[in-house]
Structure formats: C-alpha cells, structure tokens
C-alpha positions, 0 to 999 in steps of 0.5 A: 392217801385218797383217791384224787376224786374222793370227797370227804366223809358225811358231816353231821350238822347241829340245829343251828339254824332252828326257826331260821328262815333262808332263801337259795338260789341257785339249785340246778341238780343233785351235784350242785354247790347250792343242793350241798348247802340246802341239805346242810341247812335243811340239816340244821332246822332252816325254813327255805324258800328256793328260787329257780330262774325261769318256768322251765327249770322249775321241774328241774328243782321239784325234781331234786328237792321231791323225797328230801324238802318236800315242803319247799316254797319255790320262787321265779328269779331271773336275776337280770329283771328288775321287774322279777326281782321286785316280783320275787321279793314280793312273794319271799315277803309274804312267804315268810311274814316280812323276815329273812334271816339268811340269803345264799348267792350260787348264782355266776353265768359267762358265756361259753366263749369266754371260757375259752382261749384267752381273756383278751378275746373277751367281747363287749357283750360277753363281759358285760353279762357275766359281770351282771349275773355273776357279780352285780346280781349279789348287790340286787339282791341284798338291796331287796334283802335288806328290808327283811333282815332289818325286821328280823334284827339282822342277817347272813349273806353268802355268796360262793367264789373261786381261786381264780378271783386271785389267782390266773386259772387256765380256762377260767378267764372272764369268770375270774374277772367276775369272780374278783368283782364279787369279792370285792363287792362282798366287801363293800356290801359288808360295809354297807349293811354291817350297820343293820347287823347283816353280815356279807360273806363269800365261800371260796370253794375248791374245784367240785364237779358240777354242771357248771364245772362242764364248760371249763376245758381240761376240768378233771385234769384240774380236779386231780392236781388240786387233790394231788397239792392240796394239804388234805389231798383230797378234793372238796365235797358239796358237803364241805361247803354246805357245812361252812355256809350252815356255820356262816348262815348261824349266830356261830359266825356272828363276829365274821363279815366282808370276809372270803373264807377258802374251803378248799382243803388247803389248796390256796395256801401252797405256793 
C-alpha cells in the first residue's frame, strides 16, 4: 500500500496542445497546482502566458520558470482591479495575435481569520474579499478572454475547486462558500459562452501540499485521512491535476462543459 503522502508516478503527456495559446494564472512556486498544470501543458506543446499579481511577485514566478519554461511571456494581472484586467488582456491580445485557446484560473484567497473558528463568525468585508478574488474573478477574466477565444474559433476555460464547495470540511469555512459560488459560476458561464464554442469547466482537486494549504489548520491530518479513505489509497498529485487540465484544454474534451471533475483519487465517492 502506498504511503499516505506518496504522489503518483510521472505521466506521459502527448502533444495535444501543439500550437495552442494558453493563459495560466496563480503560479506561486513549484508546489503549486498551477505549476503542475503549466508543466503538463508545456509538455503538450502549448505556448503559455503566465500572469502574476504584482511586481513584488514577478521574481518568484521567474524563479519557478527558470530552466523549465524560459521563453514564457509574463503579464501583470491583479484580478481585484478592472484597470489591471484591461491592461493585462490588452497585452495578451498583442502577444498572442488576438487569439486565446485556453485559460486556466488558479486563483483563490480568503483572509486567514476566515479559515479559523466557524463560518458563522465571518466578517462582511472578509466575505466580500474572498468572493471577489476566488469567485467573481473567473467571470471577470472570462469576459476579457471571450473575444480572443471567439477569434480562435472557441476555447476552454478551466478553474480549480475543492470538495469543501459541496460538503462541510473542518477549517475550510469561507473558502468553501467561495468555491461553491465558483462552481455555480462555472455552470452559468458555460451556459453563456457555449454559443461561442467556449467550454467552461472546473477541477475539484483533492488536497495538495501547496503554499495556500498552509493556512488550513491540521492540513497534514487531512492528507493522511484522505489517502486512507480514497479508493486509490493515495493523495492526488499536481501531475494528476495537470494531466486532467491538459485534457480539458484540448479537443479531446470538446463535448464537456459546465462540469466539475473530481480529481481526488476517488475520495469524493466514499460514504
């Protein structure tokens, strides 16, 4: 039996995104889910633009990419600012010759206070901030990506969720509420954008040891419990998630939209 924290073996990715232009947001470090997705899509042949929130974080993104994806374009994008969204997508338009085939939304934030105690104690301003960055940002980015995807003849938008959107997960609290809104948003955006052959889906990933996960109390206990219960008897890896995102960005998933795909080693099916 695999150790509870063991990751899966390497996955061979075929060149199913060759020539495709992709925007990936939320890259923080080499343990982030966005990095697993970026590596898979790069291996699949995609041309990638990475967004970073501020000049302070640009160096961290460059450090992650160094030696792996050296020719990637970087663009500053703060999803909490309409002006930044306008500027970023103007740059993306120029860099990608007016076309965008796929967009990966790996953005979420909730104040640390909302991940402690109970949801009942959430302050109004903390609720608004978490929903803005974690949920509304998908709609804001989709609106900007739409004309670029129309020029490409269609596209794929992919976001990240978690089981806490469906069930009460201890210490997840406000983020669970935001992810529930995100999943509803995926369905409504799929309904809006299908006419343009733009598909919108989310991956509900199992717990992964990312920088963001450090804010959740007893996270290691969660990892061990997850591996114990999941049918595959292990935790999901960023490689697993990256392979699924690559599939969703490719023509192999042309008939899939408005879905939340659980990539959690089967944990979500267990009673």
